[in-house]
Backbone as numpy.savetxt, mean C-alpha at the origin, in Angstrom:
# Nx Ny Nz CAx CAy CAz Cx Cy Cz
-8.50 -10.64 -34.01 -8.50 -9.42 -33.19 -7.45 -9.54 -32.10
-6.65 -8.49 -31.95 -5.57 -8.52 -30.98 -6.11 -8.40 -29.55
-5.63 -9.25 -28.67 -6.07 -9.24 -27.28 -5.48 -8.04 -26.55
-6.33 -7.36 -25.78 -5.87 -6.19 -25.04 -4.92 -6.59 -23.92
-3.94 -5.75 -23.68 -3.01 -5.99 -22.58 -3.72 -5.73 -21.25
-3.13 -6.31 -20.18 -3.79 -6.24 -18.88 -2.86 -5.64 -17.82
-3.39 -4.71 -17.08 -2.71 -4.11 -15.94 -3.25 -4.73 -14.66
-2.36 -5.20 -13.79 -2.72 -5.67 -12.46 -2.25 -4.64 -11.44
-3.17 -4.14 -10.64 -2.84 -3.19 -9.57 -3.22 -3.79 -8.23
-2.31 -3.71 -7.26 -2.55 -4.27 -5.94 -2.09 -3.26 -4.89
-2.88 -3.09 -3.84 -2.51 -2.17 -2.77 -3.56 -2.18 -1.68
-3.56 -1.14 -0.88 -4.52 -1.02 0.23 -5.64 -0.07 -0.19
-6.16 0.71 0.74 -7.28 1.60 0.42 -6.88 2.74 -0.51
-5.60 2.99 -0.70 -5.16 3.99 -1.67 -5.33 3.47 -3.10
-5.64 2.18 -3.22 -5.81 1.53 -4.52 -7.23 1.01 -4.72
-7.90 0.72 -3.64 -9.19 0.03 -3.64 -10.27 0.72 -4.47
-11.17 -0.10 -5.02 -12.32 0.40 -5.76 -13.42 0.96 -4.84
-13.18 0.94 -3.54 -14.15 1.51 -2.59 -14.57 2.92 -3.00
-13.62 3.72 -3.42 -13.89 5.13 -3.72 -14.77 5.28 -4.96
-14.63 4.34 -5.90 -15.52 4.36 -7.06 -16.93 3.95 -6.66
-17.05 2.91 -5.85 -18.36 2.43 -5.43 -19.05 3.43 -4.49
-18.27 4.05 -3.61 -18.85 4.93 -2.60 -19.06 6.35 -3.10
-18.10 6.87 -3.88 -18.13 8.29 -4.27 -18.20 8.52 -5.77
-18.05 7.48 -6.56 -18.30 7.60 -7.98 -17.15 8.05 -8.85
-15.94 8.26 -8.28 -14.83 8.67 -9.13 -13.86 7.51 -9.37
-13.20 7.48 -10.53 -12.25 6.41 -10.82 -10.99 6.55 -9.98
-10.42 5.43 -9.58 -9.18 5.44 -8.81 -8.00 5.25 -9.76
-6.80 5.46 -9.25 -5.62 5.55 -10.12 -5.40 4.34 -11.02
-5.68 3.08 -10.59 -5.45 1.97 -11.53 -6.28 2.08 -12.80
-7.55 2.48 -12.66 -8.39 2.62 -13.84 -7.91 3.77 -14.73
-7.53 4.88 -14.10 -7.03 6.02 -14.87 -5.73 5.66 -15.60
-4.87 4.94 -14.92 -3.61 4.52 -15.53 -3.87 3.55 -16.68
-4.78 2.61 -16.49 -5.10 1.65 -17.54 -5.62 2.35 -18.78
-6.42 3.40 -18.59 -6.93 4.15 -19.74 -5.79 4.85 -20.48
-4.84 5.41 -19.74 -3.70 6.07 -20.38 -2.86 5.07 -21.18
-2.78 3.83 -20.65 -1.96 2.79 -21.29 -2.73 1.95 -22.29
-4.04 2.19 -22.41 -4.91 1.40 -23.27 -4.84 -0.08 -22.90
-5.04 -0.35 -21.60 -5.03 -1.71 -21.08 -6.33 -1.97 -20.31
-6.65 -3.25 -20.15 -7.70 -3.63 -19.22 -7.14 -3.58 -17.81
-7.98 -3.28 -16.83 -7.52 -3.10 -15.46 -8.07 -4.19 -14.55
-7.19 -4.86 -13.84 -7.58 -5.78 -12.78 -7.09 -5.15 -11.48
-8.03 -4.69 -10.65 -7.70 -3.96 -9.43 -7.99 -4.83 -8.22
-6.95 -5.25 -7.50 -7.10 -6.08 -6.32 -6.78 -5.31 -5.04
-6.88 -4.00 -5.08 -6.70 -3.21 -3.87 -7.77 -3.54 -2.85
-7.40 -3.55 -1.56 -8.34 -3.90 -0.49 -8.15 -2.97 0.69
-9.24 -2.44 1.20 -9.18 -1.55 2.36 -8.52 -2.25 3.55
-7.58 -1.57 4.19 -6.94 -2.10 5.39 -5.79 -3.06 5.14
-5.52 -3.39 3.88 -4.49 -4.39 3.58 -3.11 -3.92 4.00
-2.35 -4.86 4.53 -0.95 -4.63 4.80 -0.10 -5.30 3.73
1.20 -5.28 3.93 2.10 -5.75 2.87 2.12 -7.27 2.71
1.76 -8.01 3.77 1.65 -9.46 3.62 0.48 -9.81 2.70
-0.65 -9.12 2.90 -1.80 -9.31 2.02 -1.46 -8.91 0.59
-0.86 -7.75 0.43 -0.55 -7.23 -0.91 0.38 -8.18 -1.65
1.44 -8.63 -0.99 2.38 -9.54 -1.66 1.75 -10.90 -1.89
0.92 -11.38 -0.95 0.25 -12.65 -1.14 -0.68 -12.63 -2.34
-1.44 -11.57 -2.49 -2.32 -11.41 -3.66 -1.50 -11.38 -4.95
-0.38 -10.65 -4.91 0.48 -10.57 -6.09 0.99 -11.94 -6.49
1.59 -12.66 -5.54 2.20 -13.94 -5.87 1.16 -14.94 -6.35
0.00 -14.99 -5.67 -1.07 -15.90 -6.09 -1.56 -15.56 -7.49
-1.65 -14.27 -7.79 -2.19 -13.83 -9.08 -1.27 -14.21 -10.23
0.04 -13.98 -10.07 0.95 -14.25 -11.19 1.21 -15.74 -11.37
0.93 -16.55 -10.34 1.00 -18.00 -10.51 -0.15 -18.48 -11.38
-1.33 -17.86 -11.20 -2.54 -18.31 -11.88 -2.75 -17.67 -13.26
-2.26 -16.43 -13.45 -2.56 -15.69 -14.68 -1.33 -14.93 -15.17
-1.44 -14.42 -16.40 -0.39 -13.60 -16.97 -0.87 -12.15 -17.09
0.04 -11.22 -16.81 -0.27 -9.80 -16.90 0.83 -9.10 -17.68
0.46 -8.01 -18.32 1.42 -7.28 -19.15 2.13 -6.18 -18.37
1.53 -5.73 -17.30 2.13 -4.67 -16.48 1.53 -4.78 -15.09
2.37 -4.62 -14.07 1.93 -4.76 -12.68 2.40 -3.54 -11.89
1.51 -3.01 -11.06 1.88 -1.93 -10.14 1.48 -2.35 -8.73
2.46 -2.36 -7.84 2.22 -2.68 -6.44 2.39 -1.40 -5.63
1.34 -1.01 -4.92 1.41 0.16 -4.05 1.43 -0.35 -2.60
2.60 -0.26 -1.97 2.79 -0.81 -0.63 2.11 0.05 0.43
1.86 -0.58 1.58 1.11 0.07 2.66 1.99 0.30 3.88
1.37 0.65 5.01 2.09 0.87 6.27 2.80 -0.40 6.71
4.00 -0.26 7.20 4.84 -1.41 7.53 4.28 -2.24 8.68
3.65 -1.62 9.68 3.26 -2.37 10.88 1.92 -3.08 10.77
1.20 -2.91 9.67 -0.04 -3.66 9.50 0.27 -5.16 9.40
-0.66 -5.95 9.91 -0.49 -7.41 9.90 -1.70 -8.03 9.21
-1.45 -9.09 8.43 -2.51 -9.75 7.66 -2.48 -11.25 7.90
-3.66 -11.84 7.93 -3.79 -13.28 8.14 -4.87 -13.82 7.20
-4.73 -15.09 6.85 -5.65 -15.69 5.91 -6.60 -16.66 6.62
-7.87 -16.63 6.18 -8.85 -17.61 6.62 -9.25 -18.42 5.40
-8.98 -19.70 5.43 -9.26 -20.54 4.28 -10.76 -20.77 4.13
-11.20 -20.92 2.89 -12.60 -21.23 2.64 -13.15 -20.41 1.50
-14.13 -20.94 0.82 -14.80 -20.23 -0.25 -15.82 -19.28 0.34
-16.11 -18.22 -0.36 -17.09 -17.26 0.14 -17.72 -16.53 -1.03
-18.83 -15.89 -0.73 -19.55 -15.11 -1.74 -19.00 -13.69 -1.73
-18.49 -13.23 -2.86 -17.91 -11.89 -2.93 -18.93 -10.80 -2.60
-20.22 -11.09 -2.79 -21.23 -10.08 -2.51 -21.45 -9.89 -1.01
-20.97 -10.80 -0.19 -21.26 -10.76 1.24 -20.17 -10.07 2.04
-19.06 -9.68 1.41 -18.00 -9.04 2.16 -17.68 -7.68 1.57
-16.99 -6.87 2.35 -16.83 -5.46 2.03 -15.41 -5.18 1.55
-14.99 -5.86 0.48 -13.62 -5.64 -0.01 -13.60 -4.93 -1.36
-14.75 -4.78 -2.00 -14.84 -4.05 -3.26 -13.94 -4.63 -4.35
-13.91 -5.96 -4.40 -13.23 -6.63 -5.49 -14.20 -6.69 -6.67
-13.78 -6.40 -7.89 -14.70 -6.39 -9.03 -15.36 -7.74 -9.25
-16.60 -7.71 -9.77 -17.34 -8.93 -10.05 -16.55 -9.81 -11.01
-16.59 -11.11 -10.79 -15.89 -12.05 -11.66 -14.53 -12.45 -11.14
-13.99 -11.72 -10.17 -12.70 -12.10 -9.59 -12.96 -13.09 -8.47
-12.38 -14.26 -8.57 -12.61 -15.32 -7.60 -11.38 -15.50 -6.74
-11.60 -15.58 -5.45 -10.47 -15.79 -4.54 -10.80 -16.91 -3.58
-9.82 -17.65 -3.17 -10.01 -18.79 -2.29 -9.91 -18.40 -0.81
-9.34 -17.25 -0.54 -8.95 -16.94 0.84 -9.48 -15.59 1.27
-10.06 -15.55 2.46 -10.44 -14.28 3.07 -9.24 -13.76 3.85
-8.94 -12.49 3.66 -7.84 -11.87 4.41 -8.41 -11.06 5.58
-7.82 -11.25 6.73 -8.15 -10.44 7.91 -6.97 -9.52 8.21
-7.28 -8.29 8.60 -6.24 -7.28 8.82 -6.21 -6.86 10.28
-5.00 -6.74 10.79 -4.80 -6.28 12.16 -3.85 -5.09 12.13
-4.27 -3.99 12.74 -3.44 -2.80 12.85 -3.08 -2.60 14.32
-1.99 -3.21 14.77 -1.68 -3.17 16.20 -1.35 -1.79 16.73
-1.00 -0.86 15.85 -0.64 0.49 16.27 -1.84 1.41 16.38
-3.05 0.89 16.15 -4.23 1.75 16.16 -5.39 1.11 16.92
-6.23 1.97 17.51 -7.53 1.54 18.00 -8.50 1.62 16.83
-9.10 0.51 16.45 -9.99 0.48 15.29 -11.28 -0.24 15.65
-12.30 -0.02 14.82 -13.60 -0.65 15.04 -13.92 -1.72 14.01
-13.07 -1.88 12.99 -13.43 -2.75 11.88 -12.71 -4.09 11.89
-11.84 -4.35 12.85 -11.16 -5.63 12.89 -12.12 -6.73 13.31
-12.04 -7.86 12.64 -12.95 -8.97 12.92 -12.69 -9.57 14.29
-11.42 -9.78 14.60 -11.03 -10.38 15.87 -10.28 -9.32 16.68
-11.00 -8.55 17.43 -10.42 -7.38 18.10 -9.56 -7.77 19.30
-8.46 -7.05 19.45 -7.61 -7.16 20.63 -7.79 -5.90 21.47
-7.69 -6.06 22.80 -7.80 -4.87 23.64 -6.49 -4.09 23.57
-6.49 -2.82 24.01 -5.27 -1.99 23.89 -4.04 -2.60 24.55
-4.22 -3.27 25.69 -3.06 -3.86 26.37 -2.43 -4.96 25.51
-3.27 -5.76 24.88 -2.75 -6.83 24.01 -2.04 -6.26 22.79
-2.60 -5.19 22.23 -1.96 -4.57 21.07 -0.61 -3.97 21.45
-0.53 -3.34 22.60 0.75 -2.77 23.03 1.80 -3.85 23.23
1.39 -5.01 23.74 2.32 -6.13 23.88 2.78 -6.60 22.50
1.83 -6.68 21.59 2.17 -7.13 20.23 3.15 -6.19 19.56
3.02 -4.89 19.83 3.92 -3.90 19.22 5.37 -4.06 19.68
5.58 -4.73 20.78 6.96 -4.99 21.21 7.62 -6.04 20.31
6.81 -6.91 19.70 7.31 -7.87 18.72 7.28 -7.25 17.32
6.12 -6.71 16.97 5.96 -6.11 15.64 6.34 -4.63 15.71
7.55 -4.37 16.13 8.04 -3.01 16.29 8.29 -2.37 14.93
8.52 -1.07 14.93 8.83 -0.41 13.67 10.17 -0.91 13.13
11.08 -1.33 14.01 12.36 -1.87 13.56 12.16 -3.18 12.80
11.46 -4.12 13.42 11.27 -5.43 12.78 10.42 -5.32 11.53
9.37 -4.48 11.56 8.50 -4.36 10.40 9.19 -3.62 9.24
10.08 -2.70 9.54 10.84 -2.02 8.48 11.79 -2.99 7.79
12.52 -3.77 8.57 13.43 -4.75 7.99 12.66 -5.78 7.17
11.49 -6.19 7.66 10.67 -7.17 6.93 10.17 -6.58 5.61
9.77 -5.30 5.62 9.28 -4.65 4.41 10.37 -4.58 3.34
11.57 -4.19 3.73 12.65 -4.08 2.75 13.02 -5.44 2.17
12.98 -6.45 3.02 13.24 -7.81 2.54 12.17 -8.20 1.51
10.92 -7.85 1.78 9.81 -8.17 0.88 9.93 -7.42 -0.45
10.39 -6.18 -0.40 10.59 -5.42 -1.64 11.60 -6.13 -2.54
12.68 -6.60 -1.95 13.73 -7.27 -2.72 13.23 -8.59 -3.30
12.48 -9.36 -2.50 11.90 -10.62 -2.98 10.98 -10.36 -4.17
10.11 -9.35 -4.02 9.16 -9.02 -5.08 9.88 -8.60 -6.34
10.91 -7.80 -6.20 11.70 -7.36 -7.35 12.25 -8.54 -8.12
12.73 -9.53 -7.41 13.33 -10.69 -8.07 12.28 -11.60 -8.70
11.13 -11.71 -8.07 10.06 -12.52 -8.64 9.53 -11.90 -9.93
9.52 -10.56 -10.00 8.95 -9.86 -11.15 10.00 -9.47 -12.20
11.18 -10.04 -12.13 12.28 -9.60 -12.99 11.98 -9.75 -14.48
11.07 -10.66 -14.84 10.75 -10.87 -16.25 9.40 -10.27 -16.65
8.80 -9.48 -15.77 7.49 -8.86 -16.02 7.63 -7.35 -15.85
7.11 -6.54 -16.77 7.13 -5.09 -16.54 6.35 -4.73 -15.27
6.95 -3.95 -14.40 6.30 -3.62 -13.13 6.83 -2.30 -12.59
6.07 -1.76 -11.67 6.53 -0.69 -10.79 6.10 -1.02 -9.36
6.93 -0.65 -8.42 6.53 -0.60 -7.02 6.52 0.86 -6.60
5.68 1.18 -5.64 5.62 2.53 -5.10 5.05 2.44 -3.70
5.53 3.25 -2.79 4.96 3.30 -1.44 3.77 4.26 -1.47
2.61 3.81 -1.00 1.41 4.63 -1.01 1.35 5.57 0.17
0.72 5.12 1.27 0.68 5.94 2.48 2.05 5.95 3.14
2.23 6.85 4.12 3.49 6.88 4.85 3.81 5.47 5.36
5.05 5.03 5.30 5.38 3.69 5.81 5.13 3.56 7.30
5.23 4.66 8.02 4.91 4.68 9.45 3.52 5.30 9.60
2.56 4.52 10.06 1.21 5.02 10.24 1.08 5.85 11.51
0.28 6.92 11.46 0.03 7.71 12.66 -0.62 6.82 13.72
0.05 6.60 14.86 -0.46 5.63 15.83 -1.47 6.24 16.80
-2.37 5.39 17.29 -3.21 5.74 18.44 -2.87 4.85 19.61
-1.89 3.97 19.42 -1.40 3.09 20.47 0.11 3.00 20.36
0.75 2.57 21.45 2.18 2.36 21.38 2.79 2.16 22.75
3.86 1.38 22.82 4.50 1.08 24.10 4.99 2.32 24.85
5.22 3.42 24.14 5.77 4.60 24.80 4.70 5.62 25.20
3.42 5.29 24.96 2.39 6.30 25.18 2.27 6.73 26.64
2.69 5.87 27.58 2.59 6.30 28.98 3.60 7.39 29.30
4.57 7.61 28.42 5.60 8.61 28.66 5.58 9.75 27.65
4.90 9.59 26.55 4.97 10.58 25.47 3.59 10.87 24.91
3.44 12.06 24.38 2.24 12.39 23.63 2.27 11.64 22.29
1.08 11.36 21.70 1.06 10.61 20.44 1.95 11.20 19.35
1.97 12.53 19.21 2.78 13.14 18.15 4.25 12.92 18.40
4.68 13.00 19.66 6.08 12.73 19.99 6.43 11.29 19.65
5.51 10.38 19.95 5.75 8.97 19.68 5.87 8.73 18.18
5.04 9.42 17.38 5.12 9.28 15.93 6.49 9.72 15.43
7.01 10.83 15.94 8.33 11.29 15.52 9.42 10.30 15.92
9.25 9.69 17.08 10.23 8.71 17.54 10.28 7.52 16.59
9.11 6.96 16.27 9.13 5.77 15.42 9.46 6.11 13.96
9.18 7.34 13.53 9.59 7.75 12.19 11.12 7.74 12.09
11.79 8.30 13.08 13.25 8.29 13.08 13.79 6.87 13.18
13.09 6.03 13.95 13.51 4.64 14.09 13.37 3.90 12.76
12.30 4.20 12.04 12.09 3.59 10.72 13.24 3.94 9.78
13.61 5.20 9.73 14.70 5.63 8.85 16.01 4.99 9.27
16.23 4.88 10.57 17.46 4.27 11.07 17.60 2.83 10.58
16.49 2.09 10.62 16.56 0.69 10.22 16.49 0.52 8.70
15.94 1.50 7.99 16.08 1.49 6.54 17.55 1.50 6.15
18.30 2.37 6.80 19.73 2.50 6.50 20.52 1.27 6.91
20.00 0.51 7.89 20.67 -0.71 8.32 20.36 -1.90 7.41
19.28 -1.79 6.63 18.87 -2.92 5.81 19.90 -3.19 4.71
20.27 -4.47 4.52 21.21 -4.80 3.44 20.59 -4.65 2.06
19.26 -4.46 2.00 18.57 -4.40 0.71 18.43 -2.98 0.16
18.77 -1.98 0.96 18.51 -0.60 0.54 19.25 -0.25 -0.75
20.41 -0.85 -0.98 21.18 -0.57 -2.19 20.95 -1.60 -3.30
20.04 -2.56 -3.06 19.80 -3.62 -4.03 18.50 -3.43 -4.82
17.71 -2.44 -4.42 16.44 -2.20 -5.10 16.67 -1.38 -6.37
16.03 -1.79 -7.47 16.12 -1.04 -8.73 15.30 0.23 -8.61
15.96 1.35 -8.41 15.25 2.60 -8.15 14.39 3.04 -9.33
14.76 2.69 -10.55 13.96 3.12 -11.70 12.62 2.40 -11.75
12.51 1.26 -11.05 11.26 0.51 -11.02 10.54 0.61 -9.68
11.14 1.30 -8.75 10.47 1.59 -7.47 10.35 3.10 -7.40
9.21 3.62 -7.79 9.01 5.06 -7.87 9.16 5.68 -6.49
10.05 6.68 -6.39 10.26 7.36 -5.11 11.24 6.69 -4.18
11.91 5.64 -4.64 12.88 4.96 -3.77 13.99 5.92 -3.36
14.38 5.93 -2.07 14.05 5.02 -0.98 12.93 5.49 -0.04
11.90 6.06 -0.56 10.57 6.31 0.02 10.49 7.31 1.16
11.59 7.85 1.61 11.58 8.87 2.66 12.29 10.13 2.16
11.69 11.31 2.33 12.37 12.55 1.90 13.73 12.74 2.56
13.88 12.29 3.80 15.16 12.43 4.50 16.26 11.63 3.81
15.87 10.63 3.01 16.83 9.80 2.29 16.83 10.10 0.79
16.07 11.12 0.38 16.03 11.50 -1.01 14.92 10.86 -1.81
13.96 10.22 -1.14 12.86 9.57 -1.83 11.51 10.11 -1.39
10.44 9.39 -1.73 9.11 9.83 -1.34 8.11 8.70 -1.48
7.03 8.81 -0.72 5.84 7.98 -0.89 4.76 8.83 -1.55
3.64 8.22 -1.93 2.54 8.97 -2.51 2.08 10.07 -1.56
2.00 9.76 -0.27 1.62 10.78 0.71 2.55 11.98 0.67
3.85 11.74 0.60 4.82 12.84 0.51 4.60 13.64 -0.77
4.36 12.93 -1.87 4.19 13.57 -3.18 2.98 14.51 -3.15
1.85 14.03 -2.61 0.66 14.86 -2.56 0.82 16.01 -1.58
1.49 15.76 -0.45 1.69 16.83 0.54 2.62 17.92 0.02
3.58 17.53 -0.80 4.49 18.53 -1.38 3.72 19.47 -2.31
2.76 18.91 -3.05 1.95 19.71 -3.96 0.87 20.50 -3.23
0.44 19.98 -2.09 -0.67 20.59 -1.35 -0.46 20.38 0.15
0.44 21.17 0.76 0.76 20.98 2.18 -0.44 21.10 3.12
-1.43 21.90 2.75 -2.60 22.09 3.60 -3.63 20.98 3.44
-3.41 20.09 2.51 -4.32 18.97 2.25 -5.75 19.43 1.95
-5.86 20.47 1.16 -7.17 21.01 0.81 -7.62 20.62 -0.60
-6.67 20.22 -1.47 -7.00 20.00 -2.87 -7.08 18.52 -3.27
-6.22 17.69 -2.68 -6.04 16.35 -3.21 -6.42 15.24 -2.24
-7.00 15.59 -1.09 -7.41 14.60 -0.09 -8.92 14.63 0.09
-9.46 13.52 0.61 -10.91 13.45 0.78 -11.41 14.50 1.78
-10.82 14.52 2.97 -11.25 15.49 3.99 -10.05 16.00 4.79
-8.98 16.32 4.12 -7.82 16.87 4.79 -7.25 15.94 5.84
-7.13 16.44 7.07 -6.56 15.63 8.14 -7.55 14.58 8.66
-8.86 14.79 8.45 -9.85 13.83 8.91 -9.82 12.56 8.08
-9.64 12.70 6.80 -9.54 11.55 5.89 -8.51 11.90 4.82
-7.33 11.35 4.97 -6.21 11.72 4.10 -6.17 10.92 2.81
-7.15 10.05 2.56 -7.16 9.29 1.32 -7.24 10.25 0.12
-6.57 9.93 -0.97 -6.65 10.80 -2.16 -8.09 10.92 -2.67
-8.44 12.13 -3.09 -9.74 12.35 -3.72 -9.61 12.13 -5.23
-10.62 12.54 -6.00 -10.61 12.31 -7.44 -9.39 12.94 -8.11
-9.08 14.19 -7.74 -7.93 14.87 -8.33 -6.63 14.22 -7.86
-6.59 13.80 -6.60 -5.43 13.11 -6.08 -5.14 11.82 -6.84
-6.18 11.06 -7.16 -5.99 9.83 -7.92 -5.49 10.12 -9.34
-5.96 11.21 -9.91 -5.46 11.60 -11.24 -3.97 11.92 -11.18
-3.54 12.62 -10.12 -2.12 12.94 -9.97 -1.27 11.69 -9.79
-1.80 10.72 -9.04 -1.07 9.46 -8.84 -0.92 8.73 -10.17
-2.00 8.68 -10.94 -1.93 8.00 -12.24 -0.94 8.68 -13.17
-0.88 10.01 -13.13 0.07 10.75 -13.96 1.50 10.47 -13.53
1.73 10.39 -12.22 3.07 10.10 -11.71 3.55 8.74 -12.22
2.70 7.73 -12.13 3.09 6.39 -12.56 3.24 6.35 -14.09
2.33 7.01 -14.80 2.37 7.02 -16.27 3.64 7.70 -16.78
4.02 8.81 -16.16 5.24 9.51 -16.56 6.47 8.61 -16.39
6.49 7.86 -15.30 7.61 6.93 -15.09 7.56 5.76 -16.07
6.36 5.32 -16.42 6.21 4.25 -17.40 6.82 4.68 -18.73
6.54 5.89 -19.17 7.08 6.37 -20.44 8.60 6.42 -20.41
9.18 6.79 -19.25 10.63 6.86 -19.14 11.29 5.48 -19.17
10.67 4.52 -18.51 11.30 3.20 -18.33 10.93 2.22 -19.43
9.68 2.23 -19.90 9.21 1.18 -20.78 8.87 1.63 -22.20
8.93 2.91 -22.48 8.61 3.36 -23.85 9.85 3.41 -24.72
């Protein structure tokens, strides 16, 4: 009997099985795997940043073989750290499927936001100080460098990369907040992100046919999943969980994401 091919999907909450466990609908990796007639290994984790996503990817391909890999990148300024030690998957809230064993607990820090779910919380003053180091400039350059590294590591494996949520997350904190309203600050760092994208030496080295929506910003001729869904539904009434309150894709949104990736798969790999 022929062994079924395996799809590995890695990302943040736009990929996580949380939505299946909480609301009962399949998320895009499962839908994509069904279209491709593959088994699905979904390592998406709520709150994950790109260090977590890439770490999971590299650890996974060292230990196992996969027939197709999709990496859905997250907000650039998120930070991830590892806590060594074994743990019971039933005791933590990451929604990793049963049977998947991991050696490391990942902790997530979102310095640009006030949040309630961080394990080791920093006060707003500490986060604002941290943002002077983990600025949108430094995090954008780091993200592009990571895209290029990932592309080279996966050169012999069928894969796609795609940006999930906007690369610049809507902030509730920031060094400029004493002078600007939050929305003004978001526009400032969005422009700064694009400026440093153009400065990155890697912007012309990424294989655009394998990075869906490259170079990920409409101003540069690309898109992220958020841009794709907003273009189809600017009011966020059809494809999001709760519009502006919760912009995560709903059941129909996940179907659209799976179709987007599947259509590109047919073009590149069929």
